[in-house]
C-alpha positions as CSV (number, residue, x, y, z in Angstrom):
1,X,-28.2,65.9,14.8
2,X,-29.1,61.9,15.0
3,X,-28.0,61.3,18.7
4,X,-28.8,64.0,20.0
5,X,-32.7,64.4,19.0
6,X,-32.8,60.3,20.3
7,X,-31.4,61.7,23.2
8,X,-34.5,64.9,23.7
9,X,-37.4,61.8,23.2
10,X,-35.1,59.6,26.2
11,X,-35.3,62.8,28.4
12,X,-38.8,63.5,27.2
13,X,-40.3,60.1,28.0
14,X,-38.5,59.8,31.3
15,X,-39.6,63.4,32.6
16,X,-44.0,62.1,31.8
17,X,-42.7,59.1,33.0
18,X,-41.4,60.4,36.3
19,X,-45.1,62.6,35.9
20,X,-46.7,60.1,35.7
21,X,-45.6,58.3,38.9
22,X,-45.8,61.1,40.8
23,X,-49.5,62.0,40.0
24,X,-49.9,57.2,40.7
25,X,-48.4,57.9,44.1
26,X,-50.2,61.2,44.7
27,X,-53.1,59.3,44.3
28,X,-52.5,55.7,45.6
29,X,-51.5,58.1,48.9
30,X,-55.6,59.5,48.6
31,X,-57.2,56.4,48.1
32,X,-54.7,55.0,51.9
33,X,-56.2,58.2,53.5
34,X,-59.3,57.8,52.3
35,X,-59.3,54.2,53.1
36,X,-57.9,54.5,56.8
37,X,-61.3,57.2,57.0
38,X,-63.5,54.6,55.8
39,X,-62.0,51.8,58.3
40,X,-62.3,54.1,61.4
41,X,-66.7,54.8,59.7
42,X,-66.8,51.1,59.9
43,X,-65.3,50.4,63.0
44,X,-67.5,53.3,64.8
45,X,-71.0,51.7,63.0
46,X,-69.9,48.2,63.8
47,X,-69.3,49.3,67.4
48,X,-73.3,51.3,68.0
49,X,-74.6,47.9,66.2
50,X,-72.8,46.3,69.6
51,X,-74.0,48.2,71.4
52,X,-78.0,48.6,70.9
């Protein structure tokens, strides 16, 4: 019984860890996209400044 409970606890911890990792990957991807957008906006603004 104790062994089964330990295995179930480990499995739950592993599942939680996987879910957290997936969440962090999703957040990271969102930040990477936001960063790319901001870099493009910055480049546009810099080009406008140089043109004026």
